[in-house]
C-alpha angles and dihedrals in degrees: 000000000000092000092048089051092053093049092049091049092050090050091050091052092050092049093049092050093048101047097143121236097333114127096230125149112235115238090236139056121260115215116195113202096174102087139051112292117211120237123235137177117220134185116243094222092055090061105034145026101251121209127180123212117188107207112229115252122214134146089265097038109065120142141159088224101240100165114225101168144358128199132173092279107014143064120197125198128184128209112201097201093053099036087226132144111205120201119206133180106257095216100044106019090233114156112246105178145319124237117207110181099142115136146089099280127110091254095048138082126224097205125345114230095182136009126199124192120208106186093182092057091033089229139134119211110204115191116203109197096194093050093042086225141118118217121199123210133172118244090269092057098256113147115245108168144318138212136193125242120266112280092346091292124149121250108219093179136025128184139165106262104172141321093296106025146059124210113225140166114227127200138158123248110288127014123000115270138184090284094058113104147131115278140187114224134184117262089214102056108354094247118156115263100170143350113219107210134171131195117271131178097205136352116265122183131192089212113109119220130183118169106308093345119104119182118187119196124214115261145137124219097196129065127174113238108188106289089342136066137237109219121195124205111192091208093056135072089218130080107204133218110222113201130207091253091060096255122133129211135175110267102169129012114194130205143239096041116259088229095063101040124108110212094023121230116205121204124213131177116228107174124007129190130167090267108024132052114194110200142176121220107197123188120218096231128126128182109220092198099052094027089225128119154125099094109206137205118206107218135192123196119195108208092198098049093033088227131144120201139166102242143204121185130213129197111237089209094060120059114214089000123158118282115258131221135162099238096130102017112141120233107242106185097215138085089290106086093196145341130223129189126226114193118226098234091056091048093048091051091049092046093051089049090053093244100126124091142182121350093353091057093049096046093051097050092097096043127105130185092273094054125113117261128273114243119219111210117199115207135176114287110254 
C-alpha cells in the first residue's frame, strides 16, 4: 500500500505540473537557481519579532551560549568542552540548573548532537550521534531510560513532533542512500512508528568524495513550518510539506533538476513563515588544495511579491553590526523560529562605542566582558 501511495502521488505531481495551456497557479513555489539572483539587504526587525534574553552569569553558570533547544519556558545551551547542558528561563534568562551527564557509562552521553525538550512530559531527549543512542532524562538531570537508533542507523536530526513521537532523519554511515529517510519514533521506547518516504529517480548526495577523502557539508533536511514540517530529500527536486494528519504536499520545486546539474546545487530551507522562505543553495564543490568548499548562497523568497533574492540581514538595534544569515541556524520546532547568539565582549565594545539602540542597549547595560551571551529569539511577526 505504501508503494502504491508513492506512485499515485508522483503521478499526481506530474499531472499538476503538465496541465497544458491552462493559466493555473501551482500549489507550490518554483525556485529557479539557473540565473543571476539579485542581492538585497533586509532588516531583521522587519521580518521577525525580535526578543533578547541575557543569560544570567554566576560562578556556576558560565556558557558560550550555543543553543541546543528552546521550549515555551526554557532555553538549553551546551558547552562541548565541559560536557554540560545549561537550562535557563526563556523569559528572564535566569539560570535554573546544569546537567552534567557526560561519560562512558550506560546512563551517560559522550557528545550530544541534538536535544529535545518536552515540557509536558518533563523530559529531555539527548541524541548522541556517535553512540547511535537517545538518552532520556528528567528536567533535573536524572536518568530515566535510553534506546538505540533503528537498525543501527545514525540520526542526523531530531525534533519534537507531537506528544508521543520524535521526528528524526536516519541514514547509514557514509553518504545518503535509498534507505535514508525521515522517520517518526516513539518517545517511550524509540520504536519505529512510520517511515516518511518520497519518490526518487536516483540517489544524489551532497557529500563530496575523492579517493579516500570524504567531505561532508553542513546542512539540515528538516525545517519547522508553523504546525507543519518542510522535509528535504537530496535526491528529489521537490521539498515537501508534511502536515499533522500525515499527508504530504509539494512546497517548493526547484529547477534545474538536481540530476542534471554539474556541479550540483542542493537547496535547503532554514526558516519558513507564511510569507518568507529562507533557503540555502549549496554547491557541491570542494578544492583539494585549500581543503575548502561547498560555496553557499543564502536566499530569501517572498511569497507575496514572488521574488527571490540573495540576502544579508542587519540588526536595527546594532549600528555597523555584523551581517546576519541563517547558514547554521538550528531548527527548533517551537514558536521560536530561530535563535542567534551575541557574545558579551562584542556587545560591550559596541555599547561603549555608542552603537547599540533600543531593547538591545537596555538589556546590555549591566553586562561586562565576562558575562554570558545574549540570546536573540526570532518569533513570528505579529
